[in-house]
C-alpha positions in Angstrom: -12.6 19.6 -24.3 -10.8 18.6 -21.1 -11.5 15.4 -19.3 -11.9 15.5 -15.5 -11.2 12.4 -13.4 -12.2 12.4 -9.8 -10.4 10.1 -7.4 -10.5 9.6 -3.7 -8.4 7.9 -1.0 -9.2 7.4 2.7 -7.4 6.4 5.8 -9.2 4.1 8.2 -7.7 4.0 11.8 -8.7 2.0 14.8 -7.2 4.1 17.6 -8.1 1.6 20.4 -6.2 -1.2 18.6 -3.6 1.2 17.1 -4.0 -0.2 13.6 -4.4 1.3 10.1 -6.3 -0.3 7.2 -4.1 -0.6 4.1 -4.5 -2.4 0.8 -1.8 -4.7 -0.5 -1.9 -4.3 -4.3 -0.4 -7.0 -6.4 -1.4 -6.4 -10.1 -0.7 -3.2 -12.1 0.7 -1.1 -9.3 2.4 -3.1 -6.5 2.7 -2.0 -2.9 0.8 -0.9 0.1 -1.8 1.9 -0.3 -4.8 3.3 1.4 -8.3 2.2 0.1 -9.6 4.4 -2.6 -11.3 4.6 -5.9 -12.7 6.8 -8.6 -16.1 8.2 -9.6 -17.6 6.7 -12.7 -19.5 8.9 -15.2 -23.0 9.7 -14.0 -22.3 8.4 -10.5 
């Protein structure tokens, strides 16, 4: 049986201040990314 993993990522922009929200990851995967996550079973 196949396993399905659902993930998401979003971009948050403040157009008045001209800034974008990013996450600075430092553990397993390092670098800048947009906030995101995954859907847990039964969520």
